[in-house]
C-alpha positions in Angstrom: -239.2 -43.3 -56.4 -239.3 -44.0 -60.1 -236.9 -42.8 -62.8 -239.8 -41.1 -64.5 -240.3 -38.7 -61.6 -237.0 -38.9 -59.9 -236.6 -35.4 -58.3 -232.8 -35.8 -57.9 -231.2 -33.9 -55.1 -230.9 -30.4 -53.9 -228.4 -29.3 -51.2 -229.1 -31.2 -48.0 -232.8 -31.9 -48.8 -233.9 -35.5 -49.2 -236.4 -35.1 -52.0 -237.2 -38.8 -52.1 -238.9 -38.4 -48.7 -241.6 -36.3 -50.2 -245.0 -37.8 -50.9 -247.2 -37.5 -53.9 -248.3 -33.8 -54.4 -245.7 -32.4 -52.0 -242.9 -29.9 -52.4 -240.4 -28.2 -50.2 -240.9 -24.6 -49.1 -237.9 -22.8 -47.6 -238.8 -19.6 -45.7 -236.6 -16.8 -44.4 -237.6 -13.7 -42.5 -236.0 -10.6 -41.1 -238.3 -10.8 -38.1 -238.9 -13.7 -35.7 -242.7 -13.4 -35.3 -244.0 -14.3 -38.8 -246.1 -17.3 -39.7 -247.2 -18.6 -43.1 -251.0 -19.1 -43.6 -252.6 -21.0 -46.4 -256.1 -21.3 -48.0 -256.6 -24.2 -50.5 -258.7 -23.5 -53.6 -260.4 -26.8 -52.7 -261.8 -25.3 -49.5 -264.4 -22.9 -50.8 -265.2 -19.8 -48.7 -262.9 -21.0 -45.9 -260.6 -19.1 -43.5 -256.8 -19.1 -43.9 -255.1 -21.6 -41.7 -251.7 -21.4 -40.0 -249.1 -23.6 -41.6 -245.7 -23.0 -40.0 -243.3 -20.4 -38.7 -241.1 -18.4 -41.1 -237.4 -19.2 -41.0 -238.1 -23.0 -41.3 -238.3 -25.5 -44.1 -241.5 -27.5 -44.5 -243.0 -30.1 -46.9 -246.2 -28.5 -48.2 -249.1 -30.0 -50.2 -249.5 -28.9 -53.7 -252.5 -31.0 -54.6 -254.6 -28.0 -55.3 -253.7 -24.4 -56.0 -253.6 -22.4 -52.8 -253.4 -18.8 -51.6 -250.7 -17.8 -49.1 -250.3 -15.0 -46.6 -247.9 -14.1 -43.8 -249.2 -12.9 -40.4 -247.5 -12.0 -37.1 -247.4 -14.7 -34.4 -250.1 -13.1 -32.3 -252.7 -13.8 -35.0 -255.3 -16.5 -34.4 -254.8 -20.1 -35.9 -257.4 -19.3 -38.5 -258.0 -15.9 -40.2 -261.0 -14.8 -42.2 -260.2 -14.1 -45.9 -261.3 -10.5 -45.6 -259.2 -9.9 -42.5 -256.1 -8.2 -44.1 -255.4 -5.5 -41.5 -252.5 -7.3 -39.7 -251.1 -9.3 -42.6 -247.4 -8.8 -43.3 -247.7 -9.8 -47.0 -250.1 -11.4 -49.5 -248.7 -13.7 -52.2 -251.8 -15.1 -53.7 -250.9 -14.8 -57.3 -247.2 -15.2 -57.4 -246.7 -18.3 -55.3 -247.3 -21.4 -57.6 -245.7 -24.7 -56.5 -245.7 -28.1 -58.1 -244.7 -31.6 -57.1 -241.1 -32.3 -55.9 -240.0 -28.8 -56.5 -238.0 -26.6 -54.0 -239.2 -23.1 -53.5 -238.1 -20.1 -51.4 -240.2 -17.5 -49.6 -238.4 -14.5 -48.1 -239.9 -11.8 -45.9 -237.7 -8.7 -45.9 -238.6 -5.1 -45.0 -242.3 -5.9 -45.2 -242.1 -7.4 -48.7 -242.4 -11.1 -49.6 -240.3 -12.5 -52.5 -241.0 -15.9 -53.9 -238.8 -17.8 -56.3 -238.1 -21.4 -57.5 -234.8 -23.0 -56.4 -235.4 -26.4 -58.2 -237.9 -27.0 -60.9 -240.7 -29.6 -60.2 -241.1 -32.9 -62.0 -243.6 -33.4 -64.8 -246.5 -35.3 -63.2 -248.3 -35.8 -66.5 -245.5 -37.6 -68.3 -246.4 -41.0 -66.6 -249.9 -40.7 -68.2 -248.4 -40.4 -71.6 -246.0 -43.3 -71.0 -248.7 -45.6 -69.7 -250.9 -44.7 -72.6 -248.3 -45.7 -75.2 -247.6 -48.9 -73.3 -251.4 -49.8 -73.4 -251.6 -48.7 -77.0 -248.7 -51.1 -77.9 -250.3 -53.9 -76.1 -253.6 -53.3 -77.9 -251.9 -53.2 -81.3 -250.0 -56.5 -80.6 -253.2 -58.1 -79.4 -255.2 -57.0 -82.4 -252.4 -58.2 -84.7 -252.3 -61.6 -83.0 -256.1 -61.9 -83.4 -256.0 -61.1 -87.1 -253.2 -63.6 -87.8 -255.0 -66.3 -85.7 -258.3 -65.8 -87.5 -256.6 -65.8 -90.9 -254.8 -69.1 -90.5 -257.1 -71.0 -88.2 -259.7 -73.4 -89.7 -262.9 -74.7 -88.2 -263.2 -78.3 -87.1 -263.9 -80.6 -90.0 -262.2 -78.3 -92.5 -265.3 -76.4 -93.6 -267.5 -73.7 -92.3 -270.9 -74.6 -90.9 -274.0 -72.4 -91.2 -275.4 -71.2 -87.9 -278.8 -69.8 -87.1 -278.7 -66.0 -87.0 -278.0 -64.8 -83.5 -280.5 -62.6 -81.8 -279.8 -58.9 -82.2 -277.9 -57.6 -79.2 -277.0 -53.9 -78.8 -273.3 -54.3 -78.0 -273.0 -50.6 -77.1 -275.0 -51.3 -73.9 -272.5 -53.9 -72.6 -269.6 -51.7 -73.6 -271.0 -48.7 -71.8 -271.5 -50.8 -68.7 -268.0 -52.2 -69.0 -266.5 -48.7 -69.3 -268.3 -47.8 -66.0 -267.0 -50.9 -64.2 -263.4 -50.5 -65.5 -263.4 -46.8 -64.5 -264.7 -47.8 -61.1 -261.9 -50.3 -60.6 -259.3 -47.8 -61.7 -260.6 -45.1 -59.4 -260.9 -47.4 -56.4 -257.3 -48.6 -57.0 -256.1 -45.1 -56.6 -256.2 -43.7 -60.2 -252.5 -42.9 -60.0 -253.3 -40.5 -57.1 -254.3 -37.7 -59.5 -256.8 -35.4 -57.7 -259.0 -35.0 -60.8 -259.6 -38.7 -61.0 -260.7 -39.0 -57.3 -264.1 -37.9 -56.1 -264.7 -34.1 -55.7 -264.3 -32.9 -52.2 -267.8 -31.4 -52.2 -269.1 -29.4 -55.2 -267.8 -30.1 -58.6 -267.3 -33.1 -61.0 -264.3 -35.4 -61.5 -263.8 -38.6 -63.5 -264.5 -40.6 -60.3 -267.9 -38.9 -59.9 -269.1 -40.3 -63.3 -268.9 -44.0 -62.3 -272.0 -44.4 -60.0 -274.5 -42.4 -62.1 -273.4 -44.1 -65.3 -274.1 -47.5 -63.6 -277.6 -46.4 -62.5 -278.3 -44.8 -65.9 -277.4 -47.9 -68.0 -279.3 -50.1 -65.6 -282.4 -48.0 -66.4 -281.7 -48.4 -70.2 -282.0 -52.2 -69.8 -285.3 -52.1 -67.8 -287.7 -51.5 -70.7 -285.8 -53.9 -72.9 -286.3 -56.6 -70.3 -289.9 -55.6 -69.7 -290.8 -55.9 -73.4 -289.2 -59.3 -73.5 -291.3 -60.5 -70.6 -294.5 -59.1 -72.2 -293.7 -60.9 -75.4 -293.4 -64.1 -73.4 -296.8 -63.5 -71.7 -295.1 -63.5 -68.2 -297.7 -62.4 -65.6 -297.1 -59.0 -64.0 -297.0 -60.5 -60.5 -294.1 -62.8 -61.5 -292.2 -59.9 -63.0 -292.8 -57.8 -59.8 -291.7 -60.7 -57.7 -288.5 -61.1 -59.7 -287.8 -57.4 -59.4 -288.3 -57.6 -55.6 -286.0 -60.6 -55.3 -283.2 -58.9 -57.4 -283.5 -55.7 -55.4 -283.2 -57.6 -52.1 -280.2 -59.5 -53.3 -278.5 -56.2 -54.4 -279.2 -54.6 -51.0 -278.0 -57.6 -49.0 -274.8 -58.0 -51.0 -274.1 -54.3 -50.6 -274.7 -54.6 -46.8 -272.3 -57.6 -46.7 -269.6 -55.9 -48.7 -269.8 -53.0 -46.3 -268.6 -55.2 -43.5 -265.3 -56.1 -45.1 -263.7 -53.6 -42.8 -264.1 -54.5 -39.0 -267.5 -53.4 -37.9 -270.2 -54.1 -35.3 -274.0 -54.1 -35.5 -274.0 -50.8 -33.6 -271.9 -48.9 -36.2 -272.7 -50.9 -39.4 -273.2 -48.6 -42.4 -276.7 -49.4 -43.6 -276.7 -47.8 -47.0 -274.1 -48.0 -49.8 -273.7 -48.3 -53.6 -275.5 -51.6 -54.2 -278.1 -50.7 -51.6 -279.0 -47.7 -53.6 -279.0 -49.8 -56.8 -281.5 -52.2 -55.2 -283.9 -49.4 -54.1 -283.7 -47.5 -57.3 -284.2 -50.7 -59.4 -287.1 -51.8 -57.3 -289.0 -48.5 -57.6 -288.3 -47.9 -61.3 -288.6 -51.5 -62.4 -292.0 -51.8 -60.6 -293.3 -48.6 -62.2 -292.4 -49.9 -65.7 -294.1 -53.2 -65.1 -297.2 -51.7 -63.6 -297.8 -48.6 -65.6 -296.3 -49.2 -69.1 -298.8 -49.9 -71.8 -298.3 -53.0 -73.8 -295.3 -52.5 -76.1 -296.6 -51.8 -79.6 -295.0 -51.2 -83.0 -294.4 -47.6 -84.1 -297.7 -45.8 -84.6 -298.8 -45.0 -88.1 -299.7 -41.5 -87.0 -296.5 -39.5 -87.8 -296.9 -37.1 -84.9 -297.5 -39.8 -82.4 -294.7 -41.9 -83.8 -292.3 -39.0 -83.4 -292.9 -38.8 -79.7 -294.2 -42.3 -78.9 -291.2 -43.2 -76.8 -292.2 -40.3 -74.5 -295.9 -40.7 -74.7 -295.7 -44.3 -73.5 -294.0 -43.1 -70.4 -296.3 -40.2 -69.8 -297.4 -41.3 -66.3 -293.9 -42.2 -65.4 -292.8 -38.6 -66.2 -295.5 -37.2 -64.0 -294.3 -39.3 -61.1 -290.7 -38.4 -61.7 -291.5 -34.7 -61.8 -293.4 -35.1 -58.5 -290.4 -36.8 -57.0 -288.1 -33.9 -58.1 -290.6 -31.4 -56.7 -290.8 -33.2 -53.3 -287.0 -33.4 -53.2 -286.6 -29.7 -53.9 -289.2 -28.6 -51.4 -287.6 -30.7 -48.7 -284.1 -29.6 -49.6 -284.9 -25.8 -49.5 -287.8 -25.6 -47.1 -287.3 -28.2 -44.4 -286.2 -26.6 -41.1 -283.0 -28.2 -39.9 -282.2 -27.7 -36.2 -279.2 -25.4 -35.7 -278.8 -24.8 -39.4 -279.8 -22.3 -42.1 -282.9 -23.6 -44.0 -281.9 -24.6 -47.5 -278.2 -24.8 -46.8 -276.3 -27.0 -49.3 -272.7 -26.7 -48.1 -270.2 -29.0 -46.4 -270.4 -27.5 -43.0 -267.3 -27.3 -40.9 -265.2 -24.3 -41.7 -267.2 -23.5 -44.8 -268.2 -19.8 -44.8 -265.9 -19.2 -41.9 -267.4 -21.8 -39.5 -271.0 -20.3 -39.9 -272.5 -23.8 -40.4 -270.2 -26.0 -38.3 -272.5 -29.0 -37.9 -274.7 -28.6 -41.0 -273.0 -30.7 -43.6 -275.5 -31.4 -46.3 -278.3 -29.5 -44.7 -281.7 -31.4 -45.0 -280.0 -34.3 -46.7 -277.9 -35.2 -43.7 -280.7 -34.3 -41.3 -283.1 -36.8 -42.9 -280.5 -39.6 -43.0 -279.6 -38.8 -39.4 -283.3 -39.1 -38.3 -283.9 -42.3 -40.2 -280.6 -44.1 -39.7 -278.8 -42.5 -36.8 -275.2 -41.1 -36.9 -273.5 -44.4 -36.2 -274.9 -46.0 -39.3 -273.8 -43.2 -41.7 -270.5 -43.0 -43.6 -268.0 -41.5 -41.1 -265.3 -40.3 -43.5 -266.8 -38.3 -46.3 -264.6 -36.5 -48.8 -265.3 -33.1 -47.2 -264.1 -34.2 -43.7 -260.4 -33.7 -44.2 -260.7 -30.4 -46.0 -263.6 -28.7 -44.2 -263.3 -30.5 -40.9 -266.9 -31.6 -41.3 -268.7 -34.5 -39.6 -270.2 -37.7 -40.9 -272.2 -37.7 -44.1 -273.5 -40.6 -46.2 -273.2 -40.0 -50.0 -275.4 -43.0 -50.6 -278.0 -42.3 -47.8 -281.8 -42.4 -47.7 -282.7 -38.9 -49.0 -280.4 -39.1 -52.1 -282.3 -42.2 -53.2 -285.1 -39.9 -54.5 -283.1 -38.4 -57.3 -281.3 -41.7 -57.9 -284.7 -43.1 -58.9 -285.0 -40.2 -61.4 -281.6 -41.0 -62.6 -282.5 -44.5 -63.4 -285.6 -43.3 -65.2 -283.6 -41.2 -67.6 -282.0 -44.4 -68.5 -285.4 -46.0 -69.0 -286.2 -43.1 -71.4 -283.1 -43.9 -73.4 -284.0 -47.6 -73.5 -287.6 -46.9 -74.5 -286.3 -44.7 -77.4 -284.1 -47.6 -78.5 -287.2 -49.9 -78.6 -289.3 -47.5 -80.7 -286.7 -46.0 -83.1 -284.8 -48.7 -85.0 -283.4 -46.4 -87.6 -280.1 -45.3 -86.2 -280.2 -41.7 -87.3 -283.5 -41.1 -85.6 -282.3 -42.9 -82.5 -279.0 -41.0 -82.2 -280.8 -37.7 -82.9 -283.1 -38.3 -80.0 -280.4 -39.4 -77.6 -278.2 -36.4 -78.5 -281.2 -34.1 -78.0 -281.7 -35.5 -74.6 -278.0 -35.1 -73.9 -278.1 -31.4 -74.9 -281.3 -30.6 -73.0 -280.2 -32.3 -69.8 -276.7 -30.7 -70.1 -278.0 -27.2 -70.6 -280.6 -27.4 -67.8 -278.1 -28.9 -65.4 -275.5 -26.3 -66.4 -278.0 -23.5 -65.9 -278.8 -24.7 -62.4 -275.1 -24.6 -61.4 -274.4 -21.5 -63.5 -271.9 -23.6 -65.5 -269.5 -23.3 -62.6 -268.3 -25.4 -59.6 -269.6 -23.3 -56.8 -272.2 -21.1 -58.4 -275.8 -21.3 -59.4 -279.0 -22.2 -57.4 -278.0 -25.9 -57.2 -274.3 -26.7 -57.6 -273.2 -30.0 -59.1 -272.8 -32.3 -56.1 -272.3 -36.0 -56.1 -272.4 -36.3 -52.3 -276.0 -35.0 -52.1 -276.9 -36.3 -55.6 -278.1 -32.8 -56.5 -280.5 -32.2 -59.4 -277.8 -30.5 -61.4 -275.5 -33.5 -60.9 -278.3 -35.8 -62.1 -278.8 -33.8 -65.2 -275.2 -33.1 -66.1 -274.1 -36.8 -65.7 -277.2 -38.0 -67.6 -276.1 -35.6 -70.4 -272.7 -37.3 -70.5 -274.4 -40.7 -70.5 -276.7 -39.9 -73.4 -273.7 -38.6 -75.5 -271.3 -41.4 -74.6 -273.9 -44.1 -75.4 -274.6 -42.4 -78.7 -270.9 -42.5 -79.6 -270.6 -46.1 -78.6 -273.7 -47.1 -80.6 -272.4 -45.4 -83.7 -268.9 -46.9 -83.5 -270.0 -50.4 -82.4 -273.5 -51.2 -83.7 -273.7 -48.9 -86.7 -270.3 -48.4 -88.3 -268.9 -51.6 -86.7 -265.4 -50.2 -86.6 -265.0 -51.2 -82.9 -266.2 -54.4 -81.3 -266.3 -52.9 -77.8 -263.2 -54.6 -76.4 -261.7 -54.4 -73.8 -264.8 -53.0 -72.1 -267.6 -55.2 -73.5 -266.3 -58.3 -71.6 -266.4 -56.7 -68.1 -269.8 -55.2 -69.0 -271.2 -58.7 -69.6 -270.2 -59.7 -66.1 -270.4 -56.4 -64.2 -271.7 -57.8 -60.9 -268.8 -60.3 -60.7 -266.4 -57.5 -61.5 -267.9 -55.3 -58.7 -268.1 -58.0 -56.0 -264.7 -59.5 -56.9 -262.9 -56.1 -56.9 -264.6 -55.1 -53.6 -263.3 -58.2 -51.9 -259.9 -58.5 -53.6 -258.8 -54.9 -54.1 -256.2 -55.0 -51.3 -254.7 -58.5 -52.0 -252.0 -59.8 -54.3 -251.9 -60.0 -57.3 -254.6 -57.3 -57.7 -252.7 -55.0 -55.4 -249.1 -54.7 -54.5 -246.8 -52.0 -53.1 -243.1 -51.2 -52.9 -241.2 -49.4 -50.1 -240.9 -46.1 -52.1 -244.2 -45.8 -53.9 -244.7 -42.1 -53.6 -244.8 -41.0 -57.2 -247.7 -40.7 -59.6 -245.9 -43.1 -62.0 -245.6 -46.0 -59.6 -249.1 -45.5 -58.3 -250.4 -45.3 -61.9 -248.7 -48.5 -62.8 -250.2 -50.3 -59.8 -253.7 -48.9 -60.6 -253.4 -49.9 -64.2 -252.1 -53.3 -63.3 -255.1 -54.1 -61.0 -257.5 -52.9 -63.6 -256.0 -54.9 -66.4 -256.1 -58.1 -64.3 -259.9 -57.7 -63.8 -260.3 -57.1 -67.5 -258.4 -60.4 -68.1 -260.7 -62.1 -65.6 -263.7 -60.8 -67.6 -262.2 -62.1 -70.9 -261.7 -65.6 -69.4 -265.3 -65.7 -68.1 -266.7 -64.8 -71.5 -264.4 -67.3 -73.2 -265.8 -70.0 -70.9 -269.3 -68.7 -71.3 -269.7 -68.0 -67.6 -272.2 -65.2 -67.0 -273.6 -64.2 -63.6 -276.5 -62.0 -62.9 -278.5 -61.2 -59.8 
């Protein structure tokens, strides 16, 4: 336990034995056949599940808000939400519990009374404290740099003229660095705050932004690289060969990293994050090389110049629209044995066990046919909540829209090439951000579970693609203004990890569980201690990135 979240003591209860996101619930009843049932808000359209018998004390999870009911002992282990005939009481709205609190629930004469015996701790105070610690470190570091630059002199006692450096958009490296730093922080636990972890099924959390941001920024860099190759008169076949080699390297590295945990050839997971990177990069990169016209200066025709960044990608847009159409047709029209056609849910006990073995619908079915169950991810986020089966969030079928995701980045990069005046550039990026955000929001009805296509990272849904692309367009615009236009921020401490992102990814994937990047203490069950450990590991990798840049060590695939 930490002093920040020290729950103290209460009667005979050992509050320090509680885990993160737990509280004590004391129950009393004037009858001996009553049981408490619970339904977590994280389990959408699920039945109530039996927790424990009234008259006992239990540690309960408070990670997400939940509804509670009391039923007699002859009730089934699970109860449909609309089954209220035999319930002894319903306390949906009055029973709110928070971490390390002590609460009392009493059933007396057919009425349930709920009250707080000990106030919970403030789980958000650690975030504030860690923020001010990091802010203090940043201020001291900046002050040291300013003093050092003021009093240091170049060798020989005089400044020497240097050739002007080639213009580099620092916002791109910074954006990439933000993505890798967030990934490391999330993978290190993120302080065990649920809104930093990946969403259980539908919805969007901070952790769900990492992967799409990486794909998107990779797309931004593709046309920049393609233009450079054209200017150097590199033959197309050499460019395609280079793309193929890089894609294979990404796939093989991802496959190797997936075997860090004990595995055999019979149950090796085939697909993963880097594997999807490789496939998406190969398809989009090859299209850009094969189909893009030679990069020209901005057209003298004002109308064409206004939309030239889109016109030059005309055939690419047609192919992307075709991919989206194919994905939607398969998703909503492909018959899946034993499942409802067009089902998009997590299976298991979703909708009261109506789709037990149908997690992901057509997405899971295609992956199952192509790869086999043993080569899929066996512990998806929905498994513990919905009692679902295996499902691979980086499987085969999801690659279709991942390709489109990379292409949205290509569009952003092409706009950067054709519009050098920053106001025009930012206007276009922000317009793309608004359009993709509105369309994506409309598809999910601007809600977590609503709409025709809910936002879903696991299935890489169309609404997820559009919403996360919207955030990417807006974030890159902000970075570009602050770093490359106003020059009030140099991109640190994110630009350094962004310049060596693949080293950060591989290094963290291998070393995340070893000292000094990871450590633990006997009593580590508070957000504060977990947040310190996650922040520590993240900062270490940022320092590694600083050292690599200082020594001019850069590694690319």
